[in-house]
N, C-alpha and C positions, 0 to 999 in steps of 0.2 A: 642093675647098676654094676659098674666095674669099679674096682678100687685102684687108685694110682698114687704114687709118691711123687710129689712135685720136686723137680730138680732146680727150678728157678722160680722166683716170685711170679705169680700169674694174677693179674688184676681181677677182682671179684671172685677169686677161687681160693687163694691161700698163698702162703709163703713157702720158700724152699724148705723141703724136709717134711712138710705136712702130708698126711695120708688123707686123701679126699675121695668121695664117691662121685663118679662122673658116668655119663652114658658111654657104652662101649664105642659108639661111632665117634664121639668127641675125642675119646682117648686115641683111637686108631687113626683118625683122619686129621686131627689138629695137634694134640699134645705130643704124640710120639714123633711125627715127622719134624717138628720144630725143636725136639729134644728138651721139651719143657717138663716132661714127666716120664716115668717108667711104670710098667704094670707092677702092682703090689703083690709080692710073694712074702712068705714068712721070713725068708732070709733078707729080702730087701727092706722089710719093715724093721727088722732088728738092726740092720746097717744104718738106716735113717735115724733110728733112735741113738745109736752110738755117735753118729756125726753131729746130731743136735747137742748131745751132752758135751762132746769135744768143743763145739763152737761156743757153748755157754761158758765152759771152763776157760777157754782162751779169752773170751770177752772179760770175765772177772779178773784174770791175770793182767790184762791190758789196763784195766781201770786201776788196779793196785800199783802197777808200774808208773802210771801217769800221776797218781797221788804221791808216790815216792819222789818222782822227778819234780813235782810242784813244791814239795816240802824242801827239797834240796835247793831249788831256785829261790825260794822264799828266804833262805839264809845267805844268799849270795849278795855280795856288794861289788859292783863293777866300778872301775875307775877308767874313764876314757879321757885321754889327752887330746885337746883340740886347740888349734890356733885361735887366739882371741885378741881383741883390741884392749886398750887400757881401761875402757869402761866395762869390761866383762862381756861384751857382745862377741859372739863367735863370728869368724869369717866363714860364712856358709851355715850349715846346721848339722846336727848329729842325726844320722838316718837310722832306720831300723836295721839296715844291713850292717852298719858299724856295731850296733848293739848285739846282733846275732854273732858277729865275729868275736866280740868281746866275751860273749857267753861260751863260745867254742874254746877260746883260749883259757878261760877261767875254770870251766867245769868239764870240758870235752864233750859237750852236748851240741848236736847239730839241730838248731831250731830254725825253722823256715822264717824268713824275715816277715812274711805275710801274717804270721801268728803273733807278732809283736805289736801291741796297741799303744800308740801315742795319742794323747788328746790333741796335741798340737806339736809342730816341729820344735825341737830343742835348739834354741838360738842364743842362750846365755849360759855362762858358767854357773854351776850350782848343783844342788842335789835334787833328783827327781825319782818318783816311783813309777816304774814302767811295768805295765801289765803284759804278761806272756801267757798265751794260750798253749797248753800242753795237750797232746793227743788224748782223747778220751773225755774231753770237755772240762778237764781240770784247768784252773788258772792260778798263776802265781804273780806276786808283785815283787819285782826286783829293784833294790835300791841302786840307783845309778848316779855316780858322782862325775860331773863334767868338770875337768880341771884345765887350767890354762897350760898350754904346751910351752915349755921354756926353751 
């Protein structure tokens, strides 16, 4: 058996960075030409270990940043001015793009409009809790006040 370090995820074999035992022919004829793996040497095993630790550290830091951002968004109160009739019904509706722009203005955060969850379109003046999904799986509820534009 030959030992190889996977450079990419290989189905039924392992994930990138794993050291696996494979037959020499499989390594030579399939994994190496497709750049899915490299032969395992002492130096490459140590390098793979360093890469794995760096990736784990980066993932932990990303989760921490996402939680900080979610905490910041949870304290945010947005006020969006929109044209409305006398009965409080909006002309049109408040979209996720408008909410994303308001977040960018208020906190300087660029949030993709697709990560903003509305149960239904906002069509009336009032106060709403809008759920925003932050990278890393964290979510925050942002208080959004829709006010009549004067």
